[in-house]
MIFI-339464 format. One record per residue: x, y, z of N, C-alpha, C in turn. Coordinates in pm, whole numbers, plus 50000, padded with zeros to 5 digits. Layout:
REM MIFI-339464
XYZXYZXYZ...
END
This chain:
REM MIFI-339464
496115250350559495495231850500497775227550453497305217550552498975213150502499365210050379500385212350291500935203850184501725194950186501605187350277502455174050366502005159950301502695153350189502255140350131502425130350201501345116050116501765105750210502705095850067503645094350114503955085849986504585068850001504285062049935504435048149927505515037349878505675032749929507005022449868506065005249816504855008249811503874993749766504124985849630504724992949539504764991549397506594978349413507404987849508508414982349508508234966549634507854969849698507504955549791506274946149725505694949249633504844938949552505794936649447506254942749345507434936449277508694929049349508894930149490509844921949533508974908849531508284907249569507424892549555506684887449445507034896049322506334892949177505334889249210504334899749264503164894449273501804906449195501204904849125500004913449061499184921449191498554932949098497814941149241496914931549248495994925449144494984914349162495054906049277496574901749272496704890649349496844897849537497604909449509497814915149648496454919149650495394923849608494194926149632493514919149694493294902749644492734892549683493154891849811494544888349872495394884649996494524893150110494844909250063494634918750194492854920150175492164915950107490654916250121490584932350049490614935949962490154951049884490374945749745489934955849650489814955349488491114962749444491204955049332492644956249229492934974549209491624977249185491324993849207491784999149337491924996449433492235005249586493685003549566494394989649541496044987549514496634997549454496075000049326496555007549199496365021649245495145030149312495325039049363496145046449463496355034349578497585034149680498625037649613498955030949503500025031649415500235042649352499405048849237499685058249263499055072549312499335070849438499145081649535497965088949546496865082249457495275088349477494945089249561494965077949655494405074049734495345068549921495055075749984495685069650168494685060650172495205050650192494585039350259494075044350434493235034150474492625035550602493965026150675494155029450789494875026050912494615008950910493465005750903493164991750891493484979750805493784989350672494394984750517496034985850530496325001850591498024999350572498574989050716498004985450793498084971450866498534955450798497294956050752496874948650626498454941250557498404955450435499764955050359501134955150475501144960350592502904957650644502284940450720501684936450717501174921650818501644915050686501064914550514501294911150459502774908950404503234922450388504944923950383505934918550438504924920050615506034911850727507264926550758506354940650733507424946950786506544958650863506984966950922506654975250944505574987150863504584992750909503495004650802505095013150770505245021750826506405030650813507405028350698507545011450666508525012050603507765009750430506615007650441505625008750324505225024750281504985033650408504435044650354505115056450461505355070150412506055082450457505545090150470505465097550567504555106950541505615121650526505495130850386506645140150407505805156450416
END
């Protein structure tokens, strides 16, 4: 089994926009708990959610998520 992880900068991007987890969740159609779990590295989002986040923040998926 690989010990590689997916890290993210979602909290940083959210802070730049000065929006809450709840606001972001509503914008992309998920729950606040999902955003919280992604930010806490307890949940790796589906590709669809990753694309939604990248589109919302007008950046690439790789800008938000890194595979290490």
